N, C-alpha and C positions, 0 to 999 in steps of 0.2 A: 593445391590451388592452381588454377589455370591462368597464368599470368598473361598469356596472349589475349584471351577474351577480356580480361580486365583492362588491358591497354586499349583494345578496340572499342570497348564500351565507353571508356573515358574520353578517348580522342574523338570518335565519331558521334557519340550520343551524349557526351558530357555527363555521364552518370557518375555518381559519387563512388569511388573505389573503397575497398576495405581500409581500415585505419593503418595497417602496416604499409599498404601501397601509398597512402597519402603521405606518410612519413618519408618514403623513398622519393616521391615527387617533390616534396618540400625541402629536400636535402637535410632532413633531420636524422643525423647519424644515430644519436642516442635513442630516439623513438623507433627507428628502423630495427636496431639490434634488440631493444626491449620487447617489441611486438612480434619479432620473427620467431617462427617455430624452429627454423634452422637457418643459419647464416651461409650455408653451403651454396645456395643459388643466388645470393645477392649480386655477385659480379655479373652473372648472366642477365638478371633482371635489370640492373642499372644500365648495362649496355643496350638492352632493348628500349628502355625509357629514353636514353639519349638519342637512339636512332629513330624511334617512331613517334615520340611525343613532342609536339611543337615547343619551342623554347618559351613561348609566352604562357604555356600551360604547366610549367614546372619551375623549380628553383627556389620557391618560397611558399609558405602556407597561403599568403595573399594571392599569389599567382594561381594556385590550385583552386581556391575559393572563387576567384574571379572567373576562371574557366568554367567551373560547375555552375556558377550563378548566372552566366550570360548565355543561357540556352536560347536557341533560335526558335 
């Protein structure tokens, strides 16, 4: 899975990401691990999310849904 394009599509175009990525954005550790094919890349993915995704677009499922739902 190309995480860079998922982040770009989520941040710039407010497109709904795959469920695993929603779990990461929502700080859902259980969901992240259960939906992950491999946990080997999680640290890198989480670091990219913290660096490139605005704080108002992450942190809870509510924040994620608000971000997706408020398309311009």
